[in-house]
N, C-alpha and C positions, 0 to 999 in steps of 0.2 A: 692419173693420179686422182684424188678425192679433192673437188674443188671446195672453196669456203668464200662466204661473202664477208670480206674484212674491208671496212671502207675507209680505215687509217691514213692511207696514202692512195688516192684514185687518180690513175693517169688518163687523161683525155687526149688521145691521139688527134693531132692535126697534120696533116699530110703535107701542106705547104712549109708548115716549119721543120716538119722531119725530114722532107727531102723525097716525097714520094713512098712507096710500097717498103721498097727496101728499108729506106729509113726509118719507116715506122717500126718495122722487122727488129732493126739494130736497137733502136733507140728502147724498144720494149725488153729487148733480152739484156741489156745494160741496167735498165731501171728496176726490172723486177729482182735482177741480183742484187741489188743493192736497196731494197727496200718497199718499194711499188706494191700494195697488197690488191690492187683491182685494175684492169684496164677496159678503157673503152674506144670504141671506133668512131670517131666522129668526122664530119667532112661538111666546110662550109664551100668547098666547091662543088661542080655540077659533075660529080663522078659517073661515069656509064655503069649499069649496073653490072658489067663484067669483071669492072676493075674494083668494086664495092665487093664483090664474089672472091677475087683474087688476095685484096687485101685481106678479108677476114678469115679466108682460107690460111694464108700464110701466118697470120697473128695466131691463129687456132693453135696451129703447129707449133710455134714459138713457144707456146704456154703449156703444151701438153705435158710435159714432165714437171710441171709446177702445179703450186696449190692454188694459184691466182687465176682468177676468171675472166672470160673475154665476155664484154658486153658490147651489143651493136646498138647505136644509136638510130633510132626511129624506125630502121630497116626492118621489119619482121621478117620478111621473105629471106634478106640474106642471113639472118640470125639461124632461121630454121635450114635452110640450104646448107650451111657448114656445122651445124649442130652445136652454134655456141652456148655459153651458158646463161645467157639471159640477154634484156633488150631494156633501153631508155628510151622513155617517149617525154615528150613536151605538152604544153598546153594545147598546141594547135595540131598535134600529130594524131594517130588513133588514139581514141577513147581508151582508158585502162581498162575496162571491161571487155573489149574487143579484143587486144592486144593480149588479154589474158587467156581469154577462149581460146586465140589461135597459137599462143606458145605451150600453152598446158600448165600444169600445177608443178613441173619440175624443173623449171627454168626460174631464174629472177627477174623481178620487173620494177624498174625504178621510173620515177615520176619526177619531173623539174616542177619547182614552186616558186613564186617571186615575190611573193605577199600573202597578207592573211586572209583574205578573201580566197584566194585558191587553196590553202592549208584546210580552210574549214569544207572544202569540197572534195577531200581526197577520199578515194574509196579504199579505207585502210584495208579492209578483206582482201583486195587484189593485188597491193605493192609490197613490195618487200623492203623498199629503202624509197628517200626523197633526195633529191638534189636540191639545195636551199640556194638561190642566187638571183642575180649577181650579188654578191657582197660590197663587191667595189666595183669601181668604172672596169671595163674589160674592151679589149679590142680584137680579140680571137672569135668572138661570136657574134655577126653582122646584127642580128635581130633581137639581141638581149634587151630585157629590160632595164628600167634605170635600179641604179645601184641602191641596195637597201641599207647598208651600213651597219655599224656593228651592234648598235640598240635594236634595230629590226630583228636582225639575225637572232640576239638573246629571246626575243618574245615569241619568235617563230618556234626556236628549239625547245621553249618550256612548254609549248602547246601541241607538239608533234607526237603522234602516235607509233611511230615506225623509226628505227635507225635513220640517219641523215647525212649527208657530207653537202660541206659548203664548198660552192664555186664563183668563181669569177674576181679577177683580178688579185689572186692570192698569191704572195711570194714569199721569200722567207723572212721577210721584215714583218708579215702579217701574221702568222703562223700562230704566236703566243694570242693574242686576243681573239683569233677566230677559236682555237681550242676550249679558251677560258669561257665561253658559251655553253659547254657542255656538250657540244656535237660529237658525233662518233669519229668524223674523219676531215679531211680535205680533198677536192680534186684541183688540180693543177694541169694548165695546157704549156703556157710557155715557161713556165719555172723548171722544166725538164725538157721539153719539146725544143729543139733548135739551140740548146745550149751547146756550148763549145767542151766541156767535160760534163756528161750524162752522168758518170758515175759519181763524180764530187756534189753535181747538184741534187742529185736524189739523196745521198748520205746526208746532206745537210739539211735536209726539208726532213727526212725520217727524224733524226737526232732531236730537232727542234720540236717536232710534235711529240715525241715522246716526252721530253722535257716540259711540256705545257700540261702535260696529264696530270 
């Protein structure tokens, strides 16, 4: 099925919260059926290359009959090995121009940005979207920068030159103020991963996003 890059509700998978590879696959299937529009495989664990590959392959299969893309965090080799739909890199990962050269023109490339200085150095011609954050304090990313807050997020949204998704500590109570900055979507981890009712959690999030637009 033809994929599309829709940042409205971007799920960042955490294998620990989800309960391993099978848990990530189950979470993804339920979340996508209830409104998630993009999925990223990310891990704070020291997963082996084989485990990364297994996880990516299983997620690619789970999303194969949907329009929702699979993006791989940092690991360009894994993305290429499973023919994922794109890659997301951070400020300390492969440089954007190198990542773009490796994945080619037909895959999506996202870049994390956490302040105005980083925004001003984004090579806009090589990225399809940016992830801005953390907006609020977060415990799901160990090396996260300091929280931006809603005012700084608003400023960054005003000066960006491509679609963006907000990430970091976003839950159902913060959706409205984040979307009111004019950003294209929100990325969540623990607001879906590890929730006792994935279907309900996802539905509440997507409804809140649509109401805030």
